[in-house]
N, C-alpha and C positions, 0 to 999 in steps of 0.2 A: 146132309144139308150143305149146299154149296154157297159159300159167302165170298164176297169181296172184303178187303180190309183196308182201313185207313190208318196209317202210322202218323201220330202226332210227333213231328220232328223239327219244330221251329225254334226250340229253346237254345239260348246262348250259354246257359250254365254258369252264371256269374259266381256262385259260391264255389264252383269247382275250378275256377281259373288258376289257383296256385298249382294245380296238377295239369290242367288241360291247356293253359294259355289261350290262344285264339281259336283252338280247334272247336268246332261245334260239338255240343255235348253228345249227340248221337254217334259221333265219330270217335269218341274217346275209346282207346283200345281196352278190351277185356280179354286177357289171356290170348293174345294173338289176332283178335278180330275186333272191329268196332262193335260197340254194344248193340247198335241197331242191326248189324249183320246177324247177330245171334237171334234177334227178334224176327228178321226175315226168314231165317232157317226154321225157327219155331213155327211160323205160319205155314211154311211149305210142308213141314212134317205133318201138319193136320189138314193138308189138302187145300190150303188157301194160297193161290198163286197169282191172283189179280190184286195188285197192291198199289195204293196211291199214298204218297208221302206229302203231308202238309208241311211246307217249309217257310222259313223266314230268314233266320240268321245264317249268313254265308251259304245261301242256297246253292250257289254254283259248285261249292266244294262237295255238297251232298250229291248233286247230280253227276259230277265227275266221277265220284267213287262208285256209285251204284249203277249208273247208266240205265240201260234198258232192263236190267235185272237178269239178262240171259245167262250171265256167268253163274248166278245162283239158282237158275232154273225157275225163275218167276218172271212176271210181266210188271215192270215198274212204270208208274206215271207220277207226275208231280204237279202240285198246285202251290203257288207262292203268294203269301200275304204281303201286301205293301205295308200295312200297319198291323200290329198285334191285335188279333181278334178274340183271344181267349180260346179255351179248349173247344167249346161247342161252335163258336164262330169260325174257327179254323176248319173244322170238319164241314160246316155248312158251305164253306168255300169250295168243297169238293163235291157239291151236289150233282154236278153233271157226271161225275164218276159213279156214285152209288145209285143214282136213278130212283127207281120205285121198289127196290129190294132191300131187305134187312141187310145190315153189314156189321162187321166187327171193327172196333176202335181199340188201338193199343198204343202205348207210349214207346217212342223210339229211344228213350234214354233211361229205361228201367230194365234191370236184369230179371228175367222171368223164365220159368220152365213149366208153366201151367199146362194141364191137360185141356187144351182149347176144345177138343172134340166133346169132352164132358160138358163144357159150358154151352156149346152149340146144341147138344142134345136136350139140356134143360130148357133152353130158350124155345126150341121147337115144340117141346111138350107143353109148356105153360103159356106161350104166346103173349108175353107182356109187351109193354111199350119199349122197355129197356131191361136187359139183363145185366147186372153188375157183378163182376167177379170180386169177391171179398176174400180177405186173407187174415188169419189170426196172427196178430203181431204183438210181441212182448213190449214194444215201446210205441204205443198208439198216439202219443201226444203230437207227433209231427204230421199226422194224417187226419183225413176226414173219416168219421165213424158212421156206420149204417146200423140203425136199430131195426131188427127184423122180428116178425112173429114166427111161430112154428111152421107156418106155411111158406117161409122164406120171403114173404112179401115185405118190402121196406115200408116202415111207418114214418121214419124221420131220419134226418142227418144231423150230425154234430161236427162242425168244421174245426179241426185242430184244437181240441178242448184242453182245459187244465185238468189235473187229476180229480178235482171235485166233480167234474162232469163226465168222467170216463165210466161208462156203464156197460161197455162191451169192448172186446179186443179185435173185432172184425173191422178192418180198415178198407176203405175204398181204394182199389189198386189202379183205377184209370183204365181198366180193361172192360169194355162194354160190347154188347150186341144191341144195336139200335134199329128201331123201325123208322122208315121215312115219315110215318105219322107223327112220331115224337119230334122229328126235326122240323116239322111245320111251325113249331113254336119258336124256333130260333130265327131272329131277324137277320137279313143279309147285311153284310158289311158293317156289323155292329159287334162291339165287345160283348161276349156272352160265354159263360162257363157252364159246363155240365153240372157240377156239384152245387154251385152257388145260385145258378139261375134256372137251368132247364129242369133239373130233378124236382125242386120245390114247386115249379109251375105245373109239372105233371101230377104231383101229389095233390095239389089244389084242385085239379080237374078229375080227381079220383081215377087216374090212369094207374095201371098195374106196373109196379117196378119190382123186379125179382132180384133179390140179393142172394147170390149163390157162392158159398164158401168153397174154396179149392185148396187141395193139398199141393205140395211142391215148394217152390221157392219164388219169392218176389222181393226186390229191393230197389228203391229209388236211389240211384247213385248221385245224389245231389250235392254231397259234401265230400271233401277228401277222405274223411274217416269212413263214410259208408262205401265210397269207391274202393278203398283199400280192403275193407272187410269183404266186399263182394268178390274181389280177386282171390282172396284167401279161401273163401267159400267155394269158388269154382275149382280151385286146386284140390280142396279137401273132398270134393264130390257132393257137397250140400246143394250146389247149383249144377244142374245137369245141362251142360252146354258142350259143343264141339270145340275142343282146344286146338290151337295150331301154333306155328312158330316155335316149336320145341318145348312147349308147355306140356307137362304130364300131371295127371291126377295122382293123389296119394294112393298107394296100394291098399290102404285100410278103409277106403271110402265106403265099400259095400257093407262091411261089418258095422261101421260106425253110424251110418245113416240110413241103411236100407229099410229097417223095420218102421221107423217113425213116419215114413211117407204114407202109410196106409191108414193112419188114424185121422178121424174127423176133427178132433180138438186136442190142443196141447196147452199145458201150463208149465211154467218153470218157477221153482221156488229156490231162491238163493239161501245159502246157509254158511255158517262160520266153520263148521267141522263136518264136511260131507261124509267122511268115513264113519264117524261115530253115529251120525244121523242114519245112514244106511244100515248100520248094525242094529240100531233100535227098530228101524222099519222091518228088518229081517226077523228079529225076535217076535215082533207082534204079528206080522202078516203071514209068516210061515205057520204059526199056530192057528191062524184063521183059515188055513187051507190053500194059500196062494201057491202057484207053481212058479218055479224059477227058470227063466230063459233070458239072459241078459237083462234081467229086471224081475220084479215081482208082479205076477199076472193073475188077475181075477177075470172070469168070464161067465156069462149066463146066456140065456136064450136071446136076449135083446141088448146086451151090453158087453163091453170089454174094457178093462182098466189095466194099465201097465205103469209101474213106478220104477224108475231107473236113475242111476247117477249120470250126470252130464260129463262126458269124457274130458272136456277141456275147460271146465269152469267149476267154481265152488257152488254147485247147484244140483237140484234134483228135478227130473223131468217127469211130468204126469201126462200120459196119452190116453185118450178114450175113444171108443166107438159106441154108438147106441142106435136105437131105432130112428132117431132124428137128431139134428144138430143141436137143438136146444137141450135135449136130454143129455147129450154128450157133454155139452158145456156145463150143465149143472153137476154132472158126475165129476168132471175135472176140477171144478171150483171146490166142491166138497172135499175131494181128496187132497187138494192143495191146503185147505184150511186144517185138515187133520195133520198133514206133514208139518206145517208151521207150528202147530200146538205141540207136536212131538219134539221139535227142535227146542222149544221153550223149556221143555221138561228134561233136557239132557242131563243137567246137573242136579236134578232132584231125585 
Protein backbone atom coordinates (compact mmCIF):
# COMPACT_ATOMS: atom_id res chain seq x y z
CA UNK A 1 0.00 0.00 0.00
CA UNK A 2 1.69 3.19 -1.20
CA UNK A 3 0.78 6.28 0.79
CA UNK A 4 1.77 9.89 1.01
CA UNK A 5 2.34 11.37 4.46
CA UNK A 6 1.58 14.68 6.12
CA UNK A 7 3.73 15.69 9.08
CA UNK A 8 2.05 18.07 11.53
CA UNK A 9 4.97 20.38 12.31
CA UNK A 10 3.55 23.80 13.12
CA UNK A 11 3.98 23.69 16.89
CA UNK A 12 5.91 26.28 18.87
CA UNK A 13 6.46 24.05 21.90
CA UNK A 14 5.86 26.66 24.61
CA UNK A 15 6.25 24.20 27.52
CA UNK A 16 9.59 23.06 26.10
CA UNK A 17 11.08 26.55 25.79
CA UNK A 18 13.30 26.19 28.91
CA UNK A 19 15.16 23.58 26.83
CA UNK A 20 14.54 24.65 23.24
CA UNK A 21 14.44 28.45 23.38
CA UNK A 22 13.14 29.79 20.05
CA UNK A 23 13.86 26.55 18.16
CA UNK A 24 10.70 25.07 16.59
CA UNK A 25 9.69 21.97 18.52
CA UNK A 26 10.17 19.61 15.52
CA UNK A 27 13.78 20.84 15.21
CA UNK A 28 14.69 20.12 18.84
CA UNK A 29 17.64 17.67 18.73
CA UNK A 30 17.17 14.07 19.81
CA UNK A 31 20.55 12.32 20.03
CA UNK A 32 22.19 14.15 17.16
CA UNK A 33 19.19 14.72 14.87
CA UNK A 34 16.06 16.92 15.04
CA UNK A 35 13.13 14.88 16.31
CA UNK A 36 11.29 15.42 13.00
CA UNK A 37 14.25 14.02 11.07
CA UNK A 38 13.77 10.77 12.96
CA UNK A 39 10.12 10.83 11.82
CA UNK A 40 11.13 11.40 8.19
CA UNK A 41 13.55 8.46 8.40
CA UNK A 42 10.81 6.30 9.95
CA UNK A 43 8.47 7.13 7.05
CA UNK A 44 11.21 6.33 4.53
CA UNK A 45 11.91 3.01 6.29
CA UNK A 46 8.31 1.99 5.60
CA UNK A 47 8.33 3.07 1.97
CA UNK A 48 6.74 6.50 2.36
CA UNK A 49 8.82 9.07 0.50
CA UNK A 50 6.27 11.69 -0.63
CA UNK A 51 5.90 13.94 2.40
CA UNK A 52 4.25 17.28 3.08
CA UNK A 53 4.93 19.22 6.28
CA UNK A 54 2.20 21.44 7.69
CA UNK A 55 4.02 24.46 9.13
CA UNK A 56 3.32 27.64 11.05
CA UNK A 57 5.87 28.65 13.74
CA UNK A 58 9.23 29.69 12.21
CA UNK A 59 8.34 27.92 8.99
CA UNK A 60 11.42 29.23 7.15
CA UNK A 61 13.69 27.51 9.71
CA UNK A 62 11.93 24.24 8.92
CA UNK A 63 12.23 24.71 5.16
CA UNK A 64 15.88 25.70 5.41
CA UNK A 65 16.75 22.54 7.34
CA UNK A 66 14.82 19.93 5.35
CA UNK A 67 14.80 21.60 1.94
CA UNK A 68 13.61 19.35 -0.87
CA UNK A 69 14.23 16.24 1.25
CA UNK A 70 16.82 14.92 -1.22
CA UNK A 71 19.48 14.69 1.50
CA UNK A 72 17.26 12.20 3.37
CA UNK A 73 16.09 10.35 0.26
CA UNK A 74 12.52 11.72 0.27
CA UNK A 75 10.47 14.36 -1.56
CA UNK A 76 9.46 17.18 0.80
CA UNK A 77 6.74 19.76 0.25
CA UNK A 78 5.37 22.38 2.64
CA UNK A 79 2.11 24.16 3.38
CA UNK A 80 2.12 27.11 5.78
CA UNK A 81 -0.83 28.20 7.94
CA UNK A 82 -1.30 31.96 8.36
CA UNK A 83 -3.28 31.27 11.53
CA UNK A 84 -3.42 28.13 13.66
CA UNK A 85 -6.07 25.82 12.19
CA UNK A 86 -5.90 22.89 14.62
CA UNK A 87 -4.70 19.42 13.71
CA UNK A 88 -7.38 18.53 11.14
CA UNK A 89 -7.57 22.08 9.81
CA UNK A 90 -3.83 22.12 9.21
CA UNK A 91 -4.04 18.82 7.33
CA UNK A 92 -7.00 20.12 5.30
CA UNK A 93 -4.69 22.94 4.24
CA UNK A 94 -2.67 20.21 2.46
CA UNK A 95 -5.65 18.95 0.42
CA UNK A 96 -3.96 19.68 -2.90
CA UNK A 97 -1.12 17.39 -1.78
CA UNK A 98 -3.09 14.30 -0.71
CA UNK A 99 -5.77 14.61 -3.42
CA UNK A 100 -8.17 11.67 -3.68
CA UNK A 101 -6.02 9.03 -1.97
CA UNK A 102 -5.78 7.80 1.60
CA UNK A 103 -2.77 9.25 3.41
CA UNK A 104 -0.86 8.96 6.68
CA UNK A 105 -0.72 11.72 9.32
CA UNK A 106 2.01 11.85 11.95
CA UNK A 107 3.34 14.43 14.40
CA UNK A 108 6.74 15.96 13.76
CA UNK A 109 7.36 16.58 17.45
CA UNK A 110 6.82 13.12 18.95
CA UNK A 111 9.43 10.37 19.19
CA UNK A 112 8.16 7.17 17.61
CA UNK A 113 9.42 3.88 16.17
CA UNK A 114 6.07 2.27 15.29
CA UNK A 115 5.76 -0.40 12.62
CA UNK A 116 3.86 1.80 10.17
CA UNK A 117 3.68 -1.06 7.67
CA UNK A 118 1.55 -2.99 10.17
CA UNK A 119 -0.76 0.02 10.53
CA UNK A 120 -1.07 0.34 6.76
CA UNK A 121 -1.88 -3.36 6.45
CA UNK A 122 -4.67 -3.07 9.03
CA UNK A 123 -6.11 -0.04 7.25
CA UNK A 124 -6.07 -1.79 3.90
CA UNK A 125 -7.77 -4.86 5.35
CA UNK A 126 -10.59 -3.07 7.22
CA UNK A 127 -11.05 0.05 5.04
CA UNK A 128 -12.29 2.41 7.78
CA UNK A 129 -12.73 6.16 7.41
CA UNK A 130 -9.73 6.58 9.72
CA UNK A 131 -7.26 4.17 11.31
CA UNK A 132 -5.86 5.45 14.61
CA UNK A 133 -2.58 4.18 16.04
CA UNK A 134 -3.08 3.48 19.75
CA UNK A 135 -0.39 2.97 22.35
CA UNK A 136 -0.65 1.38 25.83
CA UNK A 137 0.64 4.11 28.16
CA UNK A 138 1.27 3.84 31.90
CA UNK A 139 0.44 7.55 32.42
CA UNK A 140 -2.71 8.11 30.34
CA UNK A 141 -3.94 11.29 32.06
CA UNK A 142 -2.06 13.59 29.65
CA UNK A 143 -3.60 12.09 26.53
CA UNK A 144 -6.86 11.31 24.79
CA UNK A 145 -8.09 7.75 25.30
CA UNK A 146 -9.90 5.57 22.76
CA UNK A 147 -12.49 3.00 23.84
CA UNK A 148 -12.54 0.07 21.42
CA UNK A 149 -14.45 -3.19 21.13
CA UNK A 150 -12.90 -6.56 20.39
CA UNK A 151 -13.13 -5.79 16.68
CA UNK A 152 -10.85 -2.76 17.26
CA UNK A 153 -13.63 -0.38 16.24
CA UNK A 154 -13.63 2.86 18.26
CA UNK A 155 -16.82 3.51 20.22
CA UNK A 156 -15.90 6.76 21.96
CA UNK A 157 -13.07 9.03 23.02
CA UNK A 158 -12.16 10.52 26.39
CA UNK A 159 -9.96 13.62 26.20
CA UNK A 160 -7.32 13.96 28.95
CA UNK A 161 -9.39 12.33 31.71
CA UNK A 162 -8.92 12.29 35.45
CA UNK A 163 -8.26 8.91 37.09
CA UNK A 164 -11.98 8.45 37.82
CA UNK A 165 -12.61 8.24 34.07
CA UNK A 166 -9.56 6.19 33.06
CA UNK A 167 -11.05 2.93 31.77
CA UNK A 168 -8.30 2.04 29.31
CA UNK A 169 -4.60 2.74 28.87
CA UNK A 170 -4.77 2.96 25.06
CA UNK A 171 -3.90 6.55 24.15
CA UNK A 172 -4.41 8.34 20.86
CA UNK A 173 -0.91 8.95 19.44
CA UNK A 174 -1.83 11.36 16.66
CA UNK A 175 -0.70 8.83 14.04
CA UNK A 176 -3.54 8.25 11.60
CA UNK A 177 -4.32 6.86 8.17
CA UNK A 178 -7.12 9.03 6.81
CA UNK A 179 -9.45 8.74 3.84
CA UNK A 180 -10.34 11.81 1.76
CA UNK A 181 -13.99 11.00 2.51
CA UNK A 182 -13.36 11.70 6.21
CA UNK A 183 -11.65 14.98 5.38
CA UNK A 184 -14.79 16.20 3.58
CA UNK A 185 -16.21 16.96 7.03
CA UNK A 186 -13.34 19.36 7.80
CA UNK A 187 -14.18 22.95 6.82
CA UNK A 188 -11.54 24.97 5.01
CA UNK A 189 -9.65 27.76 6.80
CA UNK A 190 -11.35 26.89 10.09
CA UNK A 191 -9.94 25.73 13.41
CA UNK A 192 -10.76 22.01 13.53
CA UNK A 193 -9.15 19.14 15.46
CA UNK A 194 -9.07 15.43 14.73
CA UNK A 195 -9.87 14.19 18.26
CA UNK A 196 -12.23 16.93 19.43
CA UNK A 197 -14.11 17.63 16.20
CA UNK A 198 -13.61 15.24 13.30
CA UNK A 199 -13.68 11.87 15.08
CA UNK A 200 -16.90 12.58 17.05
CA UNK A 201 -18.50 13.83 13.82
CA UNK A 202 -17.55 10.61 12.04
CA UNK A 203 -18.94 8.49 14.90
CA UNK A 204 -22.20 10.47 14.78
CA UNK A 205 -22.47 9.44 11.13
CA UNK A 206 -21.74 5.79 11.96
CA UNK A 207 -18.49 5.89 10.03
CA UNK A 208 -15.99 3.20 10.94
CA UNK A 209 -12.97 4.26 13.00
CA UNK A 210 -10.35 1.59 13.56
CA UNK A 211 -8.25 1.81 16.73
CA UNK A 212 -5.12 -0.27 16.23
CA UNK A 213 -2.68 -0.86 19.15
CA UNK A 214 0.98 -0.87 18.14
CA UNK A 215 4.07 -2.14 19.91
CA UNK A 216 7.24 -0.12 20.02
CA UNK A 217 7.85 3.31 21.49
CA UNK A 218 5.95 6.60 21.40
CA UNK A 219 6.49 9.75 23.44
CA UNK A 220 5.25 13.32 23.08
CA UNK A 221 8.30 15.42 23.96
CA UNK A 222 6.11 18.29 25.15
CA UNK A 223 7.86 19.01 28.45
CA UNK A 224 11.51 19.19 29.56
CA UNK A 225 10.97 16.05 31.65
CA UNK A 226 9.52 13.99 28.80
CA UNK A 227 12.23 15.32 26.44
CA UNK A 228 14.97 14.26 28.85
CA UNK A 229 13.39 10.84 29.36
CA UNK A 230 13.07 10.35 25.61
CA UNK A 231 16.79 11.07 25.11
CA UNK A 232 17.68 8.56 27.82
CA UNK A 233 15.34 5.97 26.28
CA UNK A 234 17.00 6.43 22.88
CA UNK A 235 20.43 5.83 24.42
CA UNK A 236 19.12 2.81 26.34
CA UNK A 237 17.62 1.28 23.20
CA UNK A 238 13.99 1.56 24.28
CA UNK A 239 13.47 3.95 21.36
CA UNK A 240 14.80 2.52 18.11
CA UNK A 241 16.22 5.48 16.17
CA UNK A 242 19.38 6.19 14.20
CA UNK A 243 21.80 8.06 16.46
CA UNK A 244 24.45 10.44 15.16
CA UNK A 245 26.88 13.07 16.43
CA UNK A 246 28.86 10.64 18.57
CA UNK A 247 25.89 9.22 20.48
CA UNK A 248 25.97 5.48 21.14
CA UNK A 249 23.34 3.13 22.51
CA UNK A 250 23.87 1.21 25.71
CA UNK A 251 25.45 -2.21 25.00
CA UNK A 252 22.77 -3.85 27.17
CA UNK A 253 19.80 -2.61 25.15
CA UNK A 254 18.97 -5.90 23.38
CA UNK A 255 18.89 -7.99 26.54
CA UNK A 256 17.05 -5.32 28.45
CA UNK A 257 14.31 -4.49 26.04
CA UNK A 258 14.24 -7.02 23.21
CA UNK A 259 11.60 -9.41 24.51
CA UNK A 260 8.97 -6.93 25.65
CA UNK A 261 8.47 -5.53 22.15
CA UNK A 262 6.66 -8.65 20.97
CA UNK A 263 3.86 -8.47 23.54
CA UNK A 264 0.41 -7.09 22.75
CA UNK A 265 -0.24 -5.67 26.20
CA UNK A 266 1.87 -4.54 29.14
CA UNK A 267 1.13 -3.54 32.73
CA UNK A 268 3.54 -2.32 35.39
CA UNK A 269 3.03 -2.74 39.15
CA UNK A 270 5.09 -0.56 41.48
CA UNK A 271 6.23 -2.15 44.72
CA UNK A 272 8.12 -1.26 47.88
CA UNK A 273 10.38 -4.34 47.93
CA UNK A 274 10.89 -5.70 44.42
CA UNK A 275 13.29 -8.49 45.42
CA UNK A 276 10.97 -9.90 48.12
CA UNK A 277 7.98 -9.66 45.82
CA UNK A 278 9.79 -11.52 43.04
CA UNK A 279 10.82 -14.16 45.56
CA UNK A 280 7.16 -14.64 46.52
CA UNK A 281 6.16 -14.77 42.86
CA UNK A 282 8.91 -17.35 42.25
CA UNK A 283 7.68 -19.59 45.05
CA UNK A 284 4.09 -19.49 43.85
CA UNK A 285 4.52 -19.54 40.08
CA UNK A 286 7.23 -22.17 39.82
CA UNK A 287 4.96 -24.51 41.78
CA UNK A 288 2.26 -23.76 39.20
CA UNK A 289 4.51 -24.91 36.36
CA UNK A 290 5.87 -21.60 35.11
CA UNK A 291 9.04 -21.59 33.06
CA UNK A 292 11.84 -19.15 33.85
CA UNK A 293 13.54 -17.09 31.13
CA UNK A 294 14.29 -13.53 32.33
CA UNK A 295 10.92 -13.79 34.05
CA UNK A 296 8.21 -16.28 34.90
CA UNK A 297 6.38 -17.47 31.80
CA UNK A 298 3.06 -19.19 31.24
CA UNK A 299 1.77 -20.06 27.79
CA UNK A 300 -1.10 -21.94 26.20
CA UNK A 301 -2.61 -22.40 22.77
CA UNK A 302 -4.08 -18.86 22.71
CA UNK A 303 -2.24 -16.91 25.38
CA UNK A 304 1.18 -16.03 26.79
CA UNK A 305 1.96 -14.35 30.13
CA UNK A 306 5.34 -13.14 31.41
CA UNK A 307 6.06 -11.56 34.80
CA UNK A 308 9.49 -10.03 35.34
CA UNK A 309 11.29 -7.38 37.38
CA UNK A 310 11.77 -3.95 35.82
CA UNK A 311 15.57 -3.44 35.65
CA UNK A 312 15.68 0.24 36.55
CA UNK A 313 12.63 0.78 38.77
CA UNK A 314 10.95 -0.60 41.88
CA UNK A 315 8.32 -2.35 39.83
CA UNK A 316 7.20 -5.62 38.27
CA UNK A 317 6.27 -5.84 34.59
CA UNK A 318 3.43 -8.00 33.26
CA UNK A 319 3.40 -8.71 29.49
CA UNK A 320 0.73 -10.69 27.63
CA UNK A 321 -0.19 -12.05 24.23
CA UNK A 322 -3.56 -13.57 23.42
CA UNK A 323 -5.96 -14.33 20.61
CA UNK A 324 -7.04 -10.67 20.58
CA UNK A 325 -6.07 -7.42 22.26
CA UNK A 326 -9.02 -7.38 24.67
CA UNK A 327 -8.20 -10.86 25.98
CA UNK A 328 -4.55 -9.83 26.34
CA UNK A 329 -5.65 -6.78 28.32
CA UNK A 330 -7.90 -8.83 30.62
CA UNK A 331 -5.10 -11.32 31.24
CA UNK A 332 -2.63 -8.54 32.09
CA UNK A 333 -5.09 -6.78 34.40
CA UNK A 334 -5.87 -10.01 36.26
CA UNK A 335 -2.18 -10.83 36.66
CA UNK A 336 -1.52 -7.29 37.92
CA UNK A 337 -4.24 -7.62 40.53
CA UNK A 338 -2.74 -10.92 41.67
CA UNK A 339 0.74 -9.38 41.98
CA UNK A 340 -0.63 -6.43 43.97
CA UNK A 341 -2.40 -8.81 46.33
CA UNK A 342 0.81 -10.82 46.78
CA UNK A 343 2.67 -7.63 47.69
CA UNK A 344 0.05 -6.78 50.32
CA UNK A 345 0.67 -10.17 51.92
CA UNK A 346 4.47 -9.97 52.02
CA UNK A 347 4.55 -9.47 55.78
CA UNK A 348 1.77 -11.94 56.58
